[in-house]
Every structure is written in C-alpha cells, then in structure tokens.
Residue, then its C-alpha position, 0 to 999 in steps of 0.5 A: m973120264l966118260h966112257r961111251f956105253l953102245l948097246t948093240i946088235l951084232p951081226s954074225p961073224e960071217l956078215s961081220a967079216e964082209v963088212q970088214r972086207l968091204r971097208d978094207l976094200l975102200h980105205p986104200e982108194i978113198g982114204s980115212f972114214s968114220g966107223r972103219n975101226t969100230p966093230p960091225h954092229i947095229t946101234l940100239c942106243f949109247l950113253d956117254l957117263p962115267e965108268s962108275h954108271e956101268p952097273a946101272v946100265i947093266e941093270a937097266i938093260a937086263r930089266g928092259t931085255t927081260g922076256l924078249q924073244p930072238f927074231t930072225l933078221h935079214y939083211h937086204g942090199i947096201t944103201h946110204f942116207p939121203d945126205k950121202r955120208t953114210m953107206y950101210i947094209d940095211p936090215v929088213e926087220k926095222d920093227a922086230i929091232g925097234a921091239v927090242r930097243a923099246p922096253v930097253i930104252s924105257a928101263l934106261k929113262e927110269d934112272p934120271t942119270l941115264r935118262e939124261a945121257l941116253r941117245e937113241t938111234d931112229h934107223p937101224h942100219l949096219t954101217i960100211a962107211a961114215g963120215l964121207k966127203p962127196a968125192q969119197f962118197d962117189k968113188a966108194w958108191g961106184m966101187l961097191a956096185p951093184h949094191a947087192l948084199q943078202s943075209e939072214e940070221r938068228v938075233g938071240e942076244v944084244v951086246l953091250l960094248k964100251r970104250p973110253l971116250q978118247p981118240g983111238t980107243i977101241y970098243e970091248p964087250v961088257r956083257s951079252f943079254p940073251l933074248g928069250 
C-alpha cells in the first residue's frame, strides 16, 4: 500500500488553532471542502511510496536539512489562487522557505526511487480551504472578509508526516528535523 510522505513547516499552535477555527466557521455554511481534516501546514514536498521507503526518505531529509538555519516567518493576509479554488494564509518569506526546501529536494533526488515519486510545491501557502466550487468560494470569501491576518513565528524545524493513501486516513508525525 502506498503512503503519502508530506514534508511540512507546521505553524505555531496559535496559528494552527486559528486556521482550524476558520475551517470550522466555513464548513457549516459552505459544506465540505478539501483540506478540512488535514493538519494546518505549509507543504515543502511530498512523495507517494510504499511504507518500506520511509528510512530512505528520513535519511535524505536529514542530509538535506544539515546546516540549515532557523528563520522568522511572517504571515500576512488571507488570499486565494487565481482559479478561486483554494483560500490560504500567505507566508511572506517565500525565499526563506525555498532556501530550506531546495537542499532537501536535492538530497531526495539523489535516490532514483525517491526522485520518481517526488512532488514539489512551487508556491508555499497555509491552506484554509481547497477544492472549492464557485458558489462555495464566493460565500467563503465573503465570510472571511476583511481578509486580514497577521502572524510572526520562528521556524526551527521541518516535520515529516505520513498517512496511508486511503480515503479517511489522517496524517501522523514521523519525525521532526531541527534547523540550526
């Protein structure tokens, strides 16, 4: 069975609670949406592989995070992608996130099996709601107005989560990788 290995930056407990509060506010009004039951996170990359590949994934991430430094991450505002299917909280320091992601991606690509399964994200974001239909988007966008949200936190680790690729499964933490 395939598992999704999801490498993330997890927001502070306070910001995670705010994302969950917003999801809980939206759900009764707009219905079901993607990401509702996923822990709040910023995706760096993911791989869909048999669970037996977990040690190789961990080893590559450990190599890729060696020598990386913690950084301050600001979040500024609630926005959406142009297709209006995903609403998210926007992290400001996308270059700092990219500087953490790049060496990890390089380390994962050194293993041909991991390279084939690797999927990168090119626009870091903290999802509130995804997979929205036009009517859901319009209602949710109005509910979240004035789209203001400010937060600042120190990012000192990246966290690997995993779940079986079956409907209804939830992510479990595998390991955190300290920066610095």
